[in-house]
C-alpha positions in Angstrom: -78.6 9.0 25.0 -76.3 8.1 21.7 -77.0 4.4 20.3 -74.4 2.4 18.8 -72.8 4.7 16.1 -75.5 7.1 16.2 -74.2 10.8 17.0 -75.0 11.8 20.5 -78.2 13.0 21.7 -78.0 15.8 24.5 -80.6 17.5 27.2 -80.0 20.8 28.3 -80.0 21.3 32.4 -83.1 23.7 33.6 -80.8 24.5 36.9 -77.3 24.7 37.7 -75.7 22.4 34.9 -75.4 22.4 31.3 -75.0 18.6 29.6 -72.7 18.7 26.0 -71.8 15.7 24.5 -70.9 14.2 21.0 -69.5 11.2 19.4 -67.7 10.4 15.9 -66.7 7.5 13.9 -63.2 6.7 13.9 -61.5 7.0 10.3 -62.0 4.5 8.1 -64.3 2.3 10.5 -67.3 1.0 9.3 -69.0 1.9 12.2 -68.2 3.1 15.4 -67.7 1.4 18.5 -68.6 4.4 21.3 -71.7 4.8 23.0 -72.3 7.9 25.4 -75.3 8.9 27.4 -76.0 12.2 29.6 -79.0 12.7 31.6 -80.1 15.8 33.8 -82.2 14.8 37.0 -84.1 16.9 39.3 -84.5 19.4 37.4 -80.8 19.7 36.3 -79.9 19.9 40.2 -78.2 16.6 39.1 -76.3 14.9 36.1 -75.7 11.9 34.9 -72.6 11.1 32.3 -71.4 7.7 30.5 -69.1 6.6 28.1 -68.2 3.3 27.0 -65.7 1.9 24.4 -66.3 -1.6 22.6 -63.2 -3.2 22.0 -63.8 -3.9 18.1 -61.5 -5.8 17.3 -61.7 -9.4 15.5 -62.6 -11.1 19.5 -65.1 -8.7 20.1 -67.2 -8.5 16.7 -70.3 -7.5 18.8 -68.8 -4.6 21.7 -71.1 -1.9 19.4 -74.0 -3.8 21.8 -71.6 -4.4 24.9 -70.7 -0.7 24.5 -74.3 0.5 24.1 -75.8 -1.7 26.8 -73.1 -0.4 29.4 -74.4 3.3 28.6 -78.0 2.2 29.2 -77.4 0.2 32.2 -75.0 2.4 34.1 -77.7 5.6 33.4 -80.6 3.5 34.7 -78.1 2.8 37.6 -76.9 5.9 38.3 -80.9 8.3 38.1 -82.1 6.6 41.1 -78.5 7.3 42.9 -78.6 10.8 41.4 -81.6 11.7 42.7 -80.7 10.1 46.7 -77.4 12.3 46.1 -79.5 15.6 45.1 -81.8 14.1 48.3 -78.9 14.2 50.9 -77.4 17.3 49.3 -74.7 18.9 52.0 -75.9 16.8 54.8 -72.8 15.3 56.0 -74.5 12.7 57.7 -76.0 11.2 54.5 -73.0 10.8 53.1 -71.8 7.2 54.2 -75.2 5.6 53.5 -74.5 7.4 49.7 -70.8 5.7 49.4 -71.7 2.4 50.4 -74.8 2.6 47.7 -72.0 4.1 45.2 -69.8 1.0 46.3 -72.5 -1.4 45.4 -73.5 0.4 41.7 -71.1 -1.3 39.6 -71.9 -4.9 40.8 -75.6 -3.7 39.8 -74.6 -2.4 36.0 -72.4 -5.5 35.5 -74.7 -7.9 36.1 -77.6 -6.0 34.2 -74.9 -5.5 31.2 -74.2 -9.3 31.8 -78.4 -10.4 31.1 -77.8 -8.7 28.6 -75.4 -9.8 26.7 -76.6 -13.4 27.9 -80.0 -12.9 26.4 -78.8 -11.4 23.0 -76.3 -14.7 23.1 -79.0 -17.2 23.2 -81.4 -15.6 20.6 -78.2 -15.4 18.4 -75.0 -16.8 19.1 -72.0 -15.5 18.8 -70.8 -18.8 17.2 -73.5 -20.3 15.3 -74.4 -22.0 18.9 -70.7 -23.4 18.8 -69.3 -22.7 22.1 -65.5 -22.5 22.6 -62.9 -24.2 24.6 -62.3 -21.5 26.1 -65.2 -19.6 27.2 -66.1 -20.2 30.7 -68.0 -23.3 32.4 -68.7 -23.8 28.3 -71.0 -20.8 28.6 -71.3 -18.5 25.9 -68.4 -16.2 25.0 -69.1 -12.8 26.2 -65.8 -11.5 25.1 -67.3 -10.3 22.1 -69.5 -8.1 23.8 -66.7 -6.6 25.8 -66.8 -2.8 26.5 -65.1 -0.3 29.3 -67.1 2.0 31.1 -67.1 5.6 32.4 -69.6 6.9 34.7 -70.4 9.9 36.8 -73.2 11.3 38.9 -72.3 15.1 39.8 -74.7 17.1 42.0 -73.4 20.9 43.3 -72.2 19.5 46.4 -70.6 16.2 45.4 -68.9 14.0 42.5 -69.0 10.5 42.2 -67.2 8.5 39.5 -66.5 5.1 38.0 -64.1 3.9 35.6 -63.2 0.5 34.2 -60.5 0.3 31.6 -59.1 3.1 29.4 -60.4 6.4 29.0 -60.3 9.9 30.9 -62.1 11.7 33.5 -61.5 15.5 33.8 -62.1 17.7 36.6 -61.2 21.9 35.3 -61.2 23.7 38.9 -62.3 27.0 39.2 -58.9 28.6 38.6 -58.5 26.4 35.6 -56.5 23.5 37.0 -57.3 20.3 35.1 -57.5 17.4 37.2 -57.9 13.4 36.8 -59.3 11.6 39.9 -59.0 7.8 38.1 -55.7 8.0 36.1 -53.4 5.3 36.2 -50.4 7.0 34.3 -49.5 6.0 30.7 -51.9 3.1 28.8 -49.3 0.0 28.7 -50.2 -1.6 25.1 -54.0 -1.9 23.8 -55.0 -4.3 26.9 -57.8 -3.4 29.1 -60.0 -4.4 31.5 -63.6 -5.2 30.1 -66.9 -5.4 31.5 -67.0 -9.1 29.5 -64.3 -10.2 31.8 -65.5 -12.6 35.4 -66.9 -9.8 38.4 -65.6 -7.1 36.4 -66.8 -4.8 39.3 -63.7 -5.8 41.4 -61.5 -4.1 38.8 -63.4 -1.1 38.8 -61.9 2.3 40.2 -64.1 4.8 41.8 -63.9 8.5 43.3 -66.3 10.4 45.7 -65.7 14.3 46.8 -67.9 16.7 48.7 -67.7 20.5 46.8 -66.7 21.9 50.3 -66.2 25.5 48.8 -68.6 24.9 45.4 -68.7 22.8 42.7 -65.8 22.9 39.7 -67.1 24.3 36.3 -67.0 21.4 34.8 -66.7 17.2 34.6 -65.2 15.8 31.3 -65.5 12.4 29.9 -64.1 10.8 26.9 -62.8 8.1 25.6 -59.5 7.1 24.8 -59.7 8.0 21.4 -59.5 11.7 22.0 -56.6 11.4 24.3 -54.5 9.1 22.0 -54.6 12.2 19.7 -52.2 14.0 21.5 -48.7 14.0 21.4 -48.8 13.9 25.4 -51.3 14.3 28.6 -50.5 17.7 28.7 -52.0 18.3 25.0 -55.4 16.4 25.9 -55.6 18.6 29.2 -55.1 21.8 27.5 -58.1 20.6 24.8 -60.0 20.0 28.5 -59.4 23.4 29.9 -60.1 25.2 26.8 -63.4 23.5 26.0 -64.4 25.1 29.8 -63.1 28.3 28.8 -64.7 28.6 25.5 -68.2 27.4 27.4 -67.3 30.3 30.0 -67.1 32.6 27.2 -69.4 31.6 24.7 -71.5 29.4 26.2 -72.6 25.8 25.8 -74.9 25.9 22.8 -71.9 27.4 20.7 -69.1 24.5 22.3 -71.8 21.9 21.2 -72.2 23.3 17.7 -68.5 22.9 17.3 -67.9 20.0 19.5 -68.6 16.8 16.8 -66.2 19.1 14.5 -63.7 18.8 16.9 -63.8 15.6 17.5 -63.8 15.1 14.1 -60.0 16.7 13.6 -59.0 14.9 17.1 -59.9 11.3 15.2 -58.0 12.0 11.9 -54.7 11.7 14.6 -55.8 8.9 16.5 -57.8 7.1 13.9 -59.8 5.8 16.8 -63.3 6.8 17.5 -63.9 9.4 19.6 -66.8 10.2 22.2 -66.6 13.4 24.7 -69.5 14.3 27.3 -69.4 17.1 29.7 -71.5 18.4 32.5 -70.4 22.3 33.1 -71.8 25.2 35.4 -74.3 27.0 33.2 -73.4 30.8 32.8 -74.4 33.2 30.4 -72.2 34.0 27.6 -70.1 37.0 28.4 -71.2 40.4 26.7 -69.7 42.7 25.1 -66.9 40.0 23.8 -63.4 41.0 25.5 -59.9 39.7 24.5 -60.1 37.1 27.5 -62.9 35.9 25.7 -61.5 35.7 22.3 -58.2 33.9 23.8 -60.5 31.0 25.5 -62.9 31.4 21.8 -59.6 30.2 20.6 -58.3 27.9 23.1 -59.7 24.7 22.2 -58.9 25.1 18.3 -55.6 25.4 19.5 -55.3 22.3 21.5 -56.1 20.2 19.1 -54.2 21.7 16.2 -50.9 21.3 18.7 -51.6 17.7 18.7 -50.3 17.4 15.0 -47.5 20.0 15.7 -46.6 18.3 18.2 -46.4 14.8 16.5 -44.8 16.3 13.7 -42.0 17.6 15.4 -41.3 14.0 17.3 -41.9 12.9 14.0 -44.7 10.1 14.6 -46.5 8.4 12.3 -50.2 8.6 12.6 
């Protein structure tokens, strides 16, 4: 996992999933407000993915801490859940219990996050010991720690994912079709749901699905700094499919080696911190390289490059 304003660390699977991830600081920013975590569970039979985006404005001046706590607490709660998902496997009689546990997980994460924020503020008051008039019940101003959260638990048999606030989760199907199961459409301004709100679990969106014909080649999660770097949503989806194709053609280590560079280029267009993590079906690179592989190899690069070209055509200032 990655801490505030540190590069992401990844753990390769020894089973059916390979994990990758990277995070980069926005252009001109002193430090990043994004955090991310990846975890391989049960000898690679399950993957836990999470990203969090601290709000970063003056009112949220400790949100780098908030995003890191979101990642830590989600991962702590999701690891045990992932082991249970592996245990149940494709036994449909256990799915009802898993869904009930999945519904409880957001509240568990939110409570643990709040305890971290309260403890930190108690030891180091955000406003020098003064309680702001707008703080709930005259208590600590937890808005200073505000952060979004996206998380997923993935096995060969099913997927569970949760989202609070902006960002994206993309499933790339076997035929290369990208799907965004938790999308609510285009973002409206900079306002977003946050862990710092009262009872934030009530606003957390969730999705689950069994894989009846096998798992998808890739489940990808990113903060909104990545999608905002493209002129339209389709450009972002093209990037997701391009990453998946390159991983299939060259292997995940090759993608991991270049991922930070791709995100750096994307961040130049959005100006925002940019974070991306994913779990991909572990496959060996194709040998020898074919024309199709060479096409896949450049897909992610084309997707990033297209964002600049499309914005130039629209005349949009970045």
